[in-house]
VOVOLUM-636496 format. One record per atom (N, C-alpha, C, CB): residue in three letters; chain; z, x, y. Coordinates in Angstrom, 1 decimal, padded with zeros to 4 digits, always signed. Glycine has a CB too. Example, Ala and Ser with C-alpha at 12.3 -4.5 7.8 and 13.67 -1.06 7.14 Angstrom:
// residues 2
<'ALA','A',<+007.8,+013.2,-005.7>>,
<'ALA','A',<+007.8,+012.3,-004.5>>,
<'ALA','A',<+007.8,+013.2,-003.3>>,
<'ALA','A',<+009.0,+011.3,-004.5>>,
<'SER','A',<+007.1,+012.8,-002.2>>,
<'SER','A',<+007.1,+013.7,-001.1>>,
<'SER','A',<+007.9,+012.9,+000.0>>,
<'SER','A',<+005.7,+014.1,-000.6>>,
// end
This chain:
// residues 123
<'MET','A',<-044.6,-037.8,+085.6>>,
<'MET','A',<-045.7,-038.2,+086.4>>,
<'MET','A',<-046.0,-039.7,+086.2>>,
<'MET','A',<-046.9,-037.4,+086.0>>,
<'LYS','A',<-046.0,-040.1,+085.0>>,
<'LYS','A',<-046.3,-041.5,+084.7>>,
<'LYS','A',<-045.0,-042.2,+084.6>>,
<'LYS','A',<-047.1,-041.7,+083.4>>,
<'ASP','A',<-044.8,-043.3,+085.4>>,
<'ASP','A',<-043.6,-044.0,+085.4>>,
<'ASP','A',<-043.8,-045.2,+084.5>>,
<'ASP','A',<-043.2,-044.5,+086.8>>,
<'LYS','A',<-045.0,-045.8,+084.3>>,
<'LYS','A',<-045.2,-047.0,+083.6>>,
<'LYS','A',<-046.3,-046.7,+082.5>>,
<'LYS','A',<-045.7,-048.1,+084.5>>,
<'PRO','A',<-046.2,-047.5,+081.4>>,
<'PRO','A',<-047.2,-047.3,+080.4>>,
<'PRO','A',<-048.6,-047.9,+080.9>>,
<'PRO','A',<-046.8,-048.1,+079.1>>,
<'ASP','A',<-049.7,-047.5,+080.2>>,
<'ASP','A',<-051.0,-047.9,+080.6>>,
<'ASP','A',<-051.3,-049.4,+080.7>>,
<'ASP','A',<-052.0,-047.2,+079.7>>,
<'ASN','A',<-050.6,-050.2,+079.9>>,
<'ASN','A',<-050.9,-051.6,+079.9>>,
<'ASN','A',<-050.0,-052.4,+080.9>>,
<'ASN','A',<-050.7,-052.1,+078.5>>,
<'VAL','A',<-049.4,-051.8,+081.8>>,
<'VAL','A',<-048.5,-052.5,+082.8>>,
<'VAL','A',<-049.2,-052.3,+084.2>>,
<'VAL','A',<-047.1,-052.0,+082.8>>,
<'VAL','A',<-049.2,-053.5,+084.9>>,
<'VAL','A',<-049.8,-053.5,+086.2>>,
<'VAL','A',<-048.8,-053.9,+087.2>>,
<'VAL','A',<-051.1,-054.4,+086.3>>,
<'ASP','A',<-048.9,-053.5,+088.5>>,
<'ASP','A',<-047.9,-053.8,+089.5>>,
<'ASP','A',<-047.9,-055.3,+089.8>>,
<'ASP','A',<-048.1,-053.0,+090.7>>,
<'SER','A',<-049.0,-055.9,+090.2>>,
<'SER','A',<-049.1,-057.3,+090.5>>,
<'SER','A',<-050.2,-057.9,+089.7>>,
<'SER','A',<-049.3,-057.5,+092.1>>,
<'PRO','A',<-049.9,-058.4,+088.5>>,
<'PRO','A',<-051.0,-058.9,+087.6>>,
<'PRO','A',<-051.6,-060.2,+088.1>>,
<'PRO','A',<-050.4,-059.1,+086.2>>,
<'SER','A',<-050.9,-061.0,+088.9>>,
<'SER','A',<-051.4,-062.3,+089.3>>,
<'SER','A',<-052.6,-062.1,+090.4>>,
<'SER','A',<-050.4,-063.1,+089.9>>,
<'THR','A',<-052.6,-061.0,+091.0>>,
<'THR','A',<-053.7,-060.8,+092.0>>,
<'THR','A',<-054.9,-060.1,+091.4>>,
<'THR','A',<-053.2,-059.9,+093.1>>,
<'MET','A',<-054.9,-059.7,+090.2>>,
<'MET','A',<-056.1,-059.1,+089.6>>,
<'MET','A',<-057.1,-060.1,+089.1>>,
<'MET','A',<-055.6,-058.2,+088.4>>,
<'SER','A',<-058.3,-059.8,+089.2>>,
<'SER','A',<-059.4,-060.7,+088.8>>,
<'SER','A',<-059.8,-060.5,+087.4>>,
<'SER','A',<-060.6,-060.5,+089.7>>,
<'TYR','A',<-059.1,-059.7,+086.6>>,
<'TYR','A',<-059.4,-059.5,+085.2>>,
<'TYR','A',<-058.1,-059.5,+084.4>>,
<'TYR','A',<-060.1,-058.1,+085.1>>,
<'PRO','A',<-058.2,-059.6,+083.1>>,
<'PRO','A',<-056.9,-059.6,+082.3>>,
<'PRO','A',<-056.2,-058.2,+082.5>>,
<'PRO','A',<-057.3,-059.8,+080.8>>,
<'THR','A',<-054.9,-058.3,+082.5>>,
<'THR','A',<-054.1,-057.1,+082.8>>,
<'THR','A',<-053.2,-056.7,+081.6>>,
<'THR','A',<-053.3,-057.3,+084.0>>,
<'ASN','A',<-053.1,-057.5,+080.6>>,
<'ASN','A',<-052.3,-057.0,+079.5>>,
<'ASN','A',<-053.0,-057.3,+078.2>>,
<'ASN','A',<-051.0,-057.7,+079.5>>,
<'VAL','A',<-052.5,-056.8,+077.1>>,
<'VAL','A',<-053.2,-056.9,+075.8>>,
<'VAL','A',<-053.2,-058.3,+075.3>>,
<'VAL','A',<-052.4,-056.0,+074.8>>,
<'GLY','A',<-052.3,-059.2,+075.6>>,
<'GLY','A',<-052.2,-060.5,+075.1>>,
<'GLY','A',<-053.0,-061.5,+076.0>>,
<'GLY','A',<-050.8,-061.0,+075.0>>,
<'ALA','A',<-053.6,-061.1,+077.1>>,
<'ALA','A',<-054.3,-062.0,+077.9>>,
<'ALA','A',<-055.6,-062.4,+077.3>>,
<'ALA','A',<-054.6,-061.3,+079.3>>,
<'PRO','A',<-056.1,-063.7,+077.5>>,
<'PRO','A',<-057.4,-064.1,+077.0>>,
<'PRO','A',<-058.5,-063.2,+077.4>>,
<'PRO','A',<-057.6,-065.6,+077.3>>,
<'ALA','A',<-059.4,-063.0,+076.5>>,
<'ALA','A',<-060.6,-062.2,+076.9>>,
<'ALA','A',<-061.5,-063.0,+077.8>>,
<'ALA','A',<-061.4,-061.7,+075.6>>,
<'PHE','A',<-062.1,-062.3,+078.7>>,
<'PHE','A',<-063.1,-063.0,+079.5>>,
<'PHE','A',<-064.5,-062.4,+079.3>>,
<'PHE','A',<-062.8,-062.9,+081.0>>,
<'THR','A',<-065.5,-063.3,+079.4>>,
<'THR','A',<-066.9,-062.9,+079.2>>,
<'THR','A',<-067.7,-063.3,+080.4>>,
<'THR','A',<-067.5,-063.6,+077.9>>,
<'VAL','A',<-068.6,-062.5,+080.7>>,
<'VAL','A',<-069.5,-062.7,+081.8>>,
<'VAL','A',<-070.6,-063.8,+081.3>>,
<'VAL','A',<-070.2,-061.4,+082.3>>,
<'PRO','A',<-070.7,-064.9,+082.0>>,
<'PRO','A',<-071.7,-065.9,+081.6>>,
<'PRO','A',<-073.1,-065.3,+081.5>>,
<'PRO','A',<-071.7,-067.1,+082.5>>,
<'ASP','A',<-073.9,-065.7,+080.6>>,
<'ASP','A',<-075.3,-065.2,+080.4>>,
<'ASP','A',<-076.2,-066.0,+081.3>>,
<'ASP','A',<-075.7,-065.4,+078.9>>,
<'VAL','A',<-076.0,-065.8,+082.6>>,
<'VAL','A',<-076.8,-066.5,+083.6>>,
<'VAL','A',<-078.3,-066.2,+083.5>>,
<'VAL','A',<-076.4,-066.1,+085.0>>,
<'LEU','A',<-078.6,-064.9,+083.2>>,
<'LEU','A',<-080.0,-064.6,+083.1>>,
<'LEU','A',<-080.7,-065.3,+081.9>>,
<'LEU','A',<-080.2,-063.1,+082.9>>,
<'GLY','A',<-080.0,-065.4,+080.8>>,
<'GLY','A',<-080.6,-066.1,+079.7>>,
<'GLY','A',<-080.8,-067.5,+079.9>>,
<'GLY','A',<-079.6,-065.9,+078.5>>,
<'LYS','A',<-079.9,-068.2,+080.6>>,
<'LYS','A',<-080.0,-069.6,+081.0>>,
<'LYS','A',<-081.2,-069.8,+081.9>>,
<'LYS','A',<-078.7,-070.2,+081.6>>,
<'LYS','A',<-081.3,-068.9,+082.9>>,
<'LYS','A',<-082.4,-069.0,+083.8>>,
<'LYS','A',<-083.7,-068.8,+083.1>>,
<'LYS','A',<-082.3,-067.9,+084.9>>,
<'ASN','A',<-083.8,-067.9,+082.2>>,
<'ASN','A',<-085.0,-067.7,+081.4>>,
<'ASN','A',<-085.3,-068.9,+080.6>>,
<'ASN','A',<-084.9,-066.4,+080.6>>,
<'GLU','A',<-084.3,-069.4,+079.9>>,
<'GLU','A',<-084.5,-070.6,+079.1>>,
<'GLU','A',<-085.1,-071.8,+079.9>>,
<'GLU','A',<-083.3,-071.0,+078.3>>,
<'ARG','A',<-084.4,-072.0,+081.1>>,
<'ARG','A',<-084.9,-073.1,+082.0>>,
<'ARG','A',<-086.2,-072.7,+082.5>>,
<'ARG','A',<-083.9,-073.3,+083.1>>,
<'GLY','A',<-086.4,-071.5,+082.8>>,
<'GLY','A',<-087.7,-071.1,+083.3>>,
<'GLY','A',<-088.8,-071.3,+082.3>>,
<'GLY','A',<-087.7,-069.6,+083.8>>,
<'VAL','A',<-088.5,-070.9,+081.0>>,
<'VAL','A',<-089.5,-071.1,+080.0>>,
<'VAL','A',<-089.8,-072.6,+079.8>>,
<'VAL','A',<-089.0,-070.6,+078.6>>,
<'ASN','A',<-088.7,-073.5,+079.9>>,
<'ASN','A',<-088.9,-074.9,+079.8>>,
<'ASN','A',<-089.8,-075.4,+080.9>>,
<'ASN','A',<-087.6,-075.6,+079.7>>,
<'ALA','A',<-089.5,-075.0,+082.1>>,
<'ALA','A',<-090.2,-075.4,+083.3>>,
<'ALA','A',<-091.7,-075.0,+083.2>>,
<'ALA','A',<-089.6,-074.9,+084.6>>,
<'THR','A',<-091.8,-073.7,+082.8>>,
<'THR','A',<-093.2,-073.2,+082.7>>,
<'THR','A',<-094.0,-074.0,+081.6>>,
<'THR','A',<-093.2,-071.7,+082.3>>,
<'HIS','A',<-093.4,-074.3,+080.5>>,
<'HIS','A',<-094.0,-075.1,+079.5>>,
<'HIS','A',<-094.4,-076.4,+080.0>>,
<'HIS','A',<-093.1,-075.2,+078.2>>,
<'GLN','A',<-093.5,-077.1,+080.7>>,
<'GLN','A',<-093.8,-078.4,+081.3>>,
<'GLN','A',<-095.0,-078.3,+082.3>>,
<'GLN','A',<-092.6,-079.0,+082.0>>,
<'LEU','A',<-095.0,-077.3,+083.1>>,
<'LEU','A',<-096.0,-077.2,+084.1>>,
<'LEU','A',<-097.4,-076.9,+083.4>>,
<'LEU','A',<-095.7,-076.1,+085.1>>,
<'GLU','A',<-097.4,-076.0,+082.4>>,
<'GLU','A',<-098.6,-075.7,+081.7>>,
<'GLU','A',<-099.1,-076.9,+081.0>>,
<'GLU','A',<-098.4,-074.6,+080.7>>,
<'THR','A',<-098.3,-077.7,+080.4>>,
<'THR','A',<-098.7,-079.0,+079.7>>,
<'THR','A',<-099.3,-079.9,+080.7>>,
<'THR','A',<-097.5,-079.6,+079.0>>,
<'LYS','A',<-098.7,-080.1,+081.9>>,
<'LYS','A',<-099.2,-080.9,+082.9>>,
<'LYS','A',<-100.6,-080.4,+083.4>>,
<'LYS','A',<-098.2,-081.1,+084.1>>,
<'PHE','A',<-100.7,-079.1,+083.6>>,
<'PHE','A',<-101.9,-078.5,+084.0>>,
<'PHE','A',<-103.0,-078.8,+083.0>>,
<'PHE','A',<-101.7,-077.0,+084.2>>,
<'GLU','A',<-102.7,-078.6,+081.7>>,
<'GLU','A',<-103.8,-078.9,+080.7>>,
<'GLU','A',<-104.2,-080.4,+080.7>>,
<'GLU','A',<-103.2,-078.5,+079.3>>,
<'GLN','A',<-103.2,-081.3,+081.0>>,
<'GLN','A',<-103.6,-082.7,+081.1>>,
<'GLN','A',<-104.5,-082.9,+082.3>>,
<'GLN','A',<-102.3,-083.6,+081.2>>,
<'LEU','A',<-104.1,-082.3,+083.4>>,
<'LEU','A',<-105.0,-082.5,+084.6>>,
<'LEU','A',<-106.3,-081.9,+084.4>>,
<'LEU','A',<-104.3,-081.9,+085.8>>,
<'LYS','A',<-106.4,-080.7,+083.7>>,
<'LYS','A',<-107.7,-080.1,+083.5>>,
<'LYS','A',<-108.6,-081.0,+082.6>>,
<'LYS','A',<-107.5,-078.7,+082.9>>,
<'THR','A',<-108.0,-081.5,+081.6>>,
<'THR','A',<-108.7,-082.4,+080.7>>,
<'THR','A',<-109.2,-083.6,+081.4>>,
<'THR','A',<-107.8,-082.8,+079.5>>,
<'GLU','A',<-108.3,-084.2,+082.2>>,
<'GLU','A',<-108.7,-085.4,+083.0>>,
<'GLU','A',<-109.8,-085.0,+084.0>>,
<'GLU','A',<-107.5,-086.0,+083.7>>,
<'TYR','A',<-109.7,-083.9,+084.6>>,
<'TYR','A',<-110.7,-083.4,+085.6>>,
<'TYR','A',<-112.1,-083.3,+084.9>>,
<'TYR','A',<-110.4,-082.1,+086.2>>,
<'PHE','A',<-112.2,-082.7,+083.7>>,
<'PHE','A',<-113.5,-082.6,+083.0>>,
<'PHE','A',<-114.0,-083.9,+082.5>>,
<'PHE','A',<-113.3,-081.6,+081.8>>,
<'ARG','A',<-113.1,-084.8,+082.2>>,
<'ARG','A',<-113.5,-086.2,+081.8>>,
<'ARG','A',<-114.1,-086.9,+083.0>>,
<'ARG','A',<-112.3,-087.0,+081.2>>,
<'LEU','A',<-113.5,-086.8,+084.1>>,
<'LEU','A',<-114.0,-087.4,+085.3>>,
<'LEU','A',<-115.3,-086.8,+085.8>>,
<'LEU','A',<-113.0,-087.3,+086.5>>,
<'CYS','A',<-115.5,-085.5,+085.6>>,
<'CYS','A',<-116.8,-084.8,+085.9>>,
<'CYS','A',<-117.9,-085.4,+085.0>>,
<'CYS','A',<-116.7,-083.3,+085.8>>,
<'LYS','A',<-117.6,-085.5,+083.8>>,
<'LYS','A',<-118.6,-086.0,+082.8>>,
<'LYS','A',<-118.9,-087.5,+083.2>>,
<'LYS','A',<-118.1,-086.0,+081.4>>,
<'LEU','A',<-117.9,-088.3,+083.5>>,
<'LEU','A',<-118.1,-089.7,+083.9>>,
<'LEU','A',<-118.9,-089.7,+085.2>>,
<'LEU','A',<-116.7,-090.4,+084.2>>,
<'ALA','A',<-118.7,-088.9,+086.1>>,
<'ALA','A',<-119.5,-088.8,+087.4>>,
<'ALA','A',<-121.0,-088.4,+087.1>>,
<'ALA','A',<-118.9,-087.8,+088.4>>,
<'GLU','A',<-121.2,-087.5,+086.2>>,
<'GLU','A',<-122.5,-087.1,+085.8>>,
<'GLU','A',<-123.3,-088.3,+085.1>>,
<'GLU','A',<-122.5,-085.9,+084.8>>,
<'ASP','A',<-122.6,-089.0,+084.2>>,
<'ASP','A',<-123.2,-090.1,+083.5>>,
<'ASP','A',<-123.5,-091.2,+084.5>>,
<'ASP','A',<-122.3,-090.6,+082.4>>,
<'THR','A',<-122.6,-091.5,+085.4>>,
<'THR','A',<-122.8,-092.5,+086.4>>,
<'THR','A',<-124.0,-092.2,+087.3>>,
<'THR','A',<-121.5,-092.8,+087.3>>,
<'ASP','A',<-124.0,-090.9,+087.7>>,
<'ASP','A',<-125.2,-090.5,+088.6>>,
<'ASP','A',<-126.5,-090.6,+087.8>>,
<'ASP','A',<-124.9,-089.0,+089.0>>,
<'LEU','A',<-126.5,-090.2,+086.6>>,
<'LEU','A',<-127.7,-090.3,+085.7>>,
<'LEU','A',<-128.2,-091.8,+085.7>>,
<'LEU','A',<-127.4,-089.8,+084.3>>,
<'MET','A',<-127.3,-092.7,+085.5>>,
<'MET','A',<-127.6,-094.1,+085.3>>,
<'MET','A',<-128.1,-094.7,+086.7>>,
<'MET','A',<-126.5,-094.9,+084.8>>,
<'TYR','A',<-127.4,-094.4,+087.8>>,
<'TYR','A',<-127.8,-094.9,+089.1>>,
<'TYR','A',<-129.1,-094.3,+089.6>>,
<'TYR','A',<-126.7,-094.7,+090.1>>,
<'ASN','A',<-129.5,-093.2,+089.1>>,
<'ASN','A',<-130.8,-092.6,+089.5>>,
<'ASN','A',<-132.0,-093.0,+088.5>>,
<'ASN','A',<-130.7,-091.1,+089.5>>,
<'ALA','A',<-131.7,-093.7,+087.5>>,
<'ALA','A',<-132.7,-094.2,+086.6>>,
<'ALA','A',<-133.3,-095.5,+087.1>>,
<'ALA','A',<-132.1,-094.4,+085.1>>,
<'THR','A',<-134.5,-095.8,+086.7>>,
<'THR','A',<-135.2,-097.0,+087.1>>,
<'THR','A',<-134.6,-098.2,+086.3>>,
<'THR','A',<-136.7,-096.9,+086.9>>,
<'CYS','A',<-134.3,-099.2,+087.1>>,
<'CYS','A',<-133.7,-100.4,+086.4>>,
<'CYS','A',<-134.4,-101.7,+087.1>>,
<'CYS','A',<-132.2,-100.5,+086.6>>,
<'ASN','A',<-135.1,-102.5,+086.3>>,
<'ASN','A',<-135.8,-103.6,+086.8>>,
<'ASN','A',<-135.1,-104.9,+086.6>>,
<'ASN','A',<-137.2,-103.8,+086.0>>,
<'PHE','A',<-133.8,-104.8,+086.5>>,
<'PHE','A',<-132.9,-106.0,+086.4>>,
<'PHE','A',<-131.5,-105.6,+087.0>>,
<'PHE','A',<-132.8,-106.5,+084.9>>,
<'VAL','A',<-130.7,-106.6,+087.2>>,
<'VAL','A',<-129.3,-106.4,+087.7>>,
<'VAL','A',<-128.4,-106.3,+086.5>>,
<'VAL','A',<-128.9,-107.5,+088.7>>,
<'PRO','A',<-127.8,-105.1,+086.2>>,
<'PRO','A',<-126.9,-104.9,+085.1>>,
<'PRO','A',<-125.6,-105.8,+085.3>>,
<'PRO','A',<-126.5,-103.4,+084.9>>,
<'ILE','A',<-125.1,-106.3,+084.2>>,
<'ILE','A',<-123.9,-107.1,+084.2>>,
<'ILE','A',<-122.7,-106.3,+083.7>>,
<'ILE','A',<-124.1,-108.4,+083.2>>,
<'VAL','A',<-121.6,-106.4,+084.5>>,
<'VAL','A',<-120.4,-105.6,+084.1>>,
<'VAL','A',<-120.0,-106.0,+082.7>>,
<'VAL','A',<-119.3,-105.9,+085.2>>,
<'GLY','A',<-119.6,-105.0,+081.9>>,
<'GLY','A',<-119.2,-105.2,+080.6>>,
<'GLY','A',<-120.2,-105.1,+079.5>>,
<'GLY','A',<-118.5,-106.5,+080.5>>,
<'ASN','A',<-121.5,-105.2,+079.9>>,
<'ASN','A',<-122.6,-105.0,+078.9>>,
<'ASN','A',<-123.0,-103.6,+078.7>>,
<'ASN','A',<-123.8,-105.9,+079.4>>,
<'VAL','A',<-123.5,-103.3,+077.5>>,
<'VAL','A',<-124.0,-102.0,+077.2>>,
<'VAL','A',<-125.5,-101.9,+077.4>>,
<'VAL','A',<-123.6,-101.6,+075.7>>,
<'TYR','A',<-125.9,-100.9,+078.0>>,
<'TYR','A',<-127.4,-100.7,+078.3>>,
<'TYR','A',<-127.7,-099.3,+077.8>>,
<'TYR','A',<-127.7,-100.8,+079.8>>,
<'HIS','A',<-129.0,-099.1,+077.6>>,
<'HIS','A',<-129.5,-097.8,+077.0>>,
<'HIS','A',<-130.4,-097.1,+078.0>>,
<'HIS','A',<-130.3,-098.1,+075.7>>,
<'LEU','A',<-130.3,-095.8,+078.1>>,
<'LEU','A',<-131.1,-095.0,+079.0>>,
<'LEU','A',<-132.1,-094.3,+078.1>>,
<'LEU','A',<-130.2,-094.0,+079.7>>,
<'TYR','A',<-133.4,-094.5,+078.6>>,
<'TYR','A',<-134.5,-093.9,+077.9>>,
<'TYR','A',<-135.3,-093.0,+078.8>>,
<'TYR','A',<-135.5,-095.0,+077.3>>,
<'GLU','A',<-136.0,-092.0,+078.1>>,
<'GLU','A',<-136.9,-091.1,+078.9>>,
<'GLU','A',<-138.3,-091.6,+078.6>>,
<'GLU','A',<-136.6,-089.6,+078.5>>,
<'GLY','A',<-139.0,-092.0,+079.6>>,
<'GLY','A',<-140.4,-092.5,+079.4>>,
<'GLY','A',<-141.4,-091.5,+080.1>>,
<'GLY','A',<-140.6,-093.9,+079.9>>,
<'ASN','A',<-142.6,-092.0,+080.2>>,
<'ASN','A',<-143.7,-091.2,+080.8>>,
<'ASN','A',<-143.4,-091.0,+082.3>>,
<'ASN','A',<-145.0,-091.8,+080.6>>,
<'GLU','A',<-142.8,-092.0,+083.0>>,
<'GLU','A',<-142.6,-092.0,+084.4>>,
<'GLU','A',<-141.2,-091.7,+084.8>>,
<'GLU','A',<-143.1,-093.4,+085.0>>,
<'GLY','A',<-140.4,-091.1,+083.9>>,
<'GLY','A',<-139.1,-090.8,+084.2>>,
<'GLY','A',<-138.1,-091.6,+083.4>>,
<'GLY','A',<-138.8,-091.0,+085.7>>,
<'MET','A',<-136.8,-091.6,+083.7>>,
<'MET','A',<-135.8,-092.3,+083.0>>,
<'MET','A',<-135.7,-093.7,+083.5>>,
<'MET','A',<-134.5,-091.6,+083.1>>,
<'PHE','A',<-135.4,-094.6,+082.5>>,
<'PHE','A',<-135.2,-096.0,+082.8>>,
<'PHE','A',<-134.1,-096.6,+081.9>>,
<'PHE','A',<-136.5,-096.8,+082.7>>,
<'ILE','A',<-133.5,-097.7,+082.4>>,
<'ILE','A',<-132.5,-098.4,+081.7>>,
<'ILE','A',<-133.1,-099.7,+081.1>>,
<'ILE','A',<-131.3,-098.9,+082.7>>,
<'SER','A',<-132.6,-099.9,+079.8>>,
<'SER','A',<-133.2,-101.1,+079.1>>,
<'SER','A',<-132.0,-101.7,+078.3>>,
<'SER','A',<-134.3,-100.6,+078.1>>,
<'MET','A',<-132.2,-103.0,+078.0>>,
<'MET','A',<-131.3,-103.8,+077.1>>,
<'MET','A',<-131.7,-103.6,+075.7>>,
<'MET','A',<-131.3,-105.3,+077.5>>,
<'ILE','A',<-132.8,-103.1,+075.4>>,
<'ILE','A',<-133.3,-102.9,+074.0>>,
<'ILE','A',<-132.6,-101.7,+073.4>>,
<'ILE','A',<-134.9,-102.7,+073.9>>,
<'SER','A',<-132.0,-101.9,+072.2>>,
<'SER','A',<-131.3,-100.9,+071.5>>,
<'SER','A',<-132.2,-099.8,+071.0>>,
<'SER','A',<-130.4,-101.4,+070.4>>,
<'PRO','A',<-131.7,-098.6,+070.7>>,
<'PRO','A',<-132.5,-097.5,+070.3>>,
<'PRO','A',<-133.2,-097.7,+068.9>>,
<'PRO','A',<-131.7,-096.2,+070.2>>,
<'ASN','A',<-132.5,-098.5,+068.0>>,
<'ASN','A',<-133.0,-098.7,+066.7>>,
<'ASN','A',<-134.2,-099.7,+066.7>>,
<'ASN','A',<-132.0,-099.2,+065.7>>,
<'GLU','A',<-134.4,-100.4,+067.8>>,
<'GLU','A',<-135.5,-101.3,+068.0>>,
<'GLU','A',<-136.7,-100.7,+068.7>>,
<'GLU','A',<-135.0,-102.6,+068.7>>,
<'TRP','A',<-136.6,-099.5,+069.1>>,
<'TRP','A',<-137.7,-098.9,+069.9>>,
<'TRP','A',<-137.9,-097.4,+069.5>>,
<'TRP','A',<-137.3,-098.9,+071.4>>,
<'ASN','A',<-139.1,-096.9,+069.7>>,
<'ASN','A',<-139.4,-095.5,+069.3>>,
<'ASN','A',<-139.4,-094.5,+070.4>>,
<'ASN','A',<-140.8,-095.5,+068.7>>,
<'LEU','A',<-138.8,-094.9,+071.6>>,
<'LEU','A',<-138.7,-094.0,+072.7>>,
<'LEU','A',<-137.5,-093.1,+072.5>>,
<'LEU','A',<-138.7,-094.8,+074.0>>,
<'LYS','A',<-137.5,-092.0,+073.3>>,
<'LYS','A',<-136.4,-091.1,+073.2>>,
<'LYS','A',<-135.2,-091.7,+074.0>>,
<'LYS','A',<-136.8,-089.7,+073.8>>,
<'CYS','A',<-134.1,-092.0,+073.3>>,
<'CYS','A',<-132.9,-092.5,+073.9>>,
<'CYS','A',<-132.0,-091.4,+074.4>>,
<'CYS','A',<-132.2,-093.5,+073.0>>,
<'ILE','A',<-131.6,-091.4,+075.6>>,
<'ILE','A',<-130.7,-090.4,+076.1>>,
<'ILE','A',<-129.2,-090.7,+075.8>>,
<'ILE','A',<-130.8,-090.2,+077.6>>,
<'GLY','A',<-128.9,-092.0,+075.8>>,
<'GLY','A',<-127.6,-092.5,+075.5>>,
<'GLY','A',<-127.4,-094.0,+075.8>>,
<'GLY','A',<-126.6,-091.7,+076.3>>,
<'SER','A',<-126.3,-094.5,+075.4>>,
<'SER','A',<-125.9,-095.9,+075.6>>,
<'SER','A',<-124.7,-095.9,+076.6>>,
<'SER','A',<-125.6,-096.7,+074.3>>,
<'PHE','A',<-124.7,-096.7,+077.5>>,
<'PHE','A',<-123.7,-096.8,+078.6>>,
<'PHE','A',<-123.3,-098.2,+078.9>>,
<'PHE','A',<-124.2,-096.1,+079.9>>,
<'LYS','A',<-122.0,-098.3,+079.2>>,
<'LYS','A',<-121.4,-099.6,+079.5>>,
<'LYS','A',<-121.0,-099.6,+081.0>>,
<'LYS','A',<-120.1,-099.9,+078.6>>,
<'LEU','A',<-121.3,-100.6,+081.7>>,
<'LEU','A',<-121.0,-100.7,+083.1>>,
<'LEU','A',<-119.6,-101.3,+083.2>>,
<'LEU','A',<-122.0,-101.6,+083.9>>,
<'THR','A',<-118.7,-100.6,+083.9>>,
<'THR','A',<-117.3,-101.1,+084.0>>,
<'THR','A',<-117.1,-101.9,+085.3>>,
<'THR','A',<-116.3,-099.9,+084.0>>,
<'SER','A',<-116.0,-102.5,+085.4>>,
<'SER','A',<-115.7,-103.3,+086.6>>,
<'SER','A',<-115.6,-102.5,+087.9>>,
<'SER','A',<-114.4,-104.1,+086.4>>,
<'GLU','A',<-115.4,-101.2,+087.7>>,
<'GLU','A',<-115.4,-100.3,+088.9>>,
<'GLU','A',<-116.8,-099.8,+089.2>>,
<'GLU','A',<-114.4,-099.1,+088.7>>,
<'HIS','A',<-117.8,-100.4,+088.6>>,
<'HIS','A',<-119.2,-100.0,+088.7>>,
<'HIS','A',<-119.5,-098.6,+088.4>>,
<'HIS','A',<-119.7,-100.3,+090.1>>,
<'VAL','A',<-118.7,-098.1,+087.3>>,
<'VAL','A',<-118.9,-096.8,+086.8>>,
<'VAL','A',<-119.5,-096.9,+085.4>>,
<'VAL','A',<-117.5,-096.0,+086.7>>,
<'TRP','A',<-120.4,-096.0,+085.0>>,
<'TRP','A',<-121.1,-096.1,+083.7>>,
<'TRP','A',<-120.3,-095.2,+082.7>>,
<'TRP','A',<-122.6,-095.7,+083.8>>,
<'GLU','A',<-119.8,-095.8,+081.7>>,
<'GLU','A',<-119.1,-095.0,+080.6>>,
<'GLU','A',<-120.0,-094.9,+079.4>>,
<'GLU','A',<-117.8,-095.7,+080.2>>,
<'ARG','A',<-120.2,-093.6,+078.9>>,
<'ARG','A',<-121.0,-093.4,+077.8>>,
<'ARG','A',<-120.3,-094.0,+076.5>>,
<'ARG','A',<-121.2,-091.8,+077.5>>,
<'GLN','A',<-121.1,-094.6,+075.7>>,
<'GLN','A',<-120.6,-095.3,+074.5>>,
<'GLN','A',<-120.9,-094.5,+073.3>>,
<'GLN','A',<-121.3,-096.6,+074.3>>,
// end
């Protein structure tokens, strides 16, 4: 019934796999593992970027709140870019002053610097 041994094939050159015992072994590439590794790297990069953007977003929100606070306060002079001013709470509401908190007994809300973009940065 059997004319040939088990390790002999009729046309070995047309086979897509090794056909004899001495043929080099073949392995299926670990495509899924590489995809997962790349996917993990990409995910990590995206999460890092997201955290940076989230941090920047909250920083900008705080900057906008501080700027709004300063522009809504009473100011009897024209602030100069680059100088630090102090925000106080008085009897008639909030006001901006050049007098530092250690020279006055009023409640100081904070010290702010006017930037060249006309944004108030908390000091």
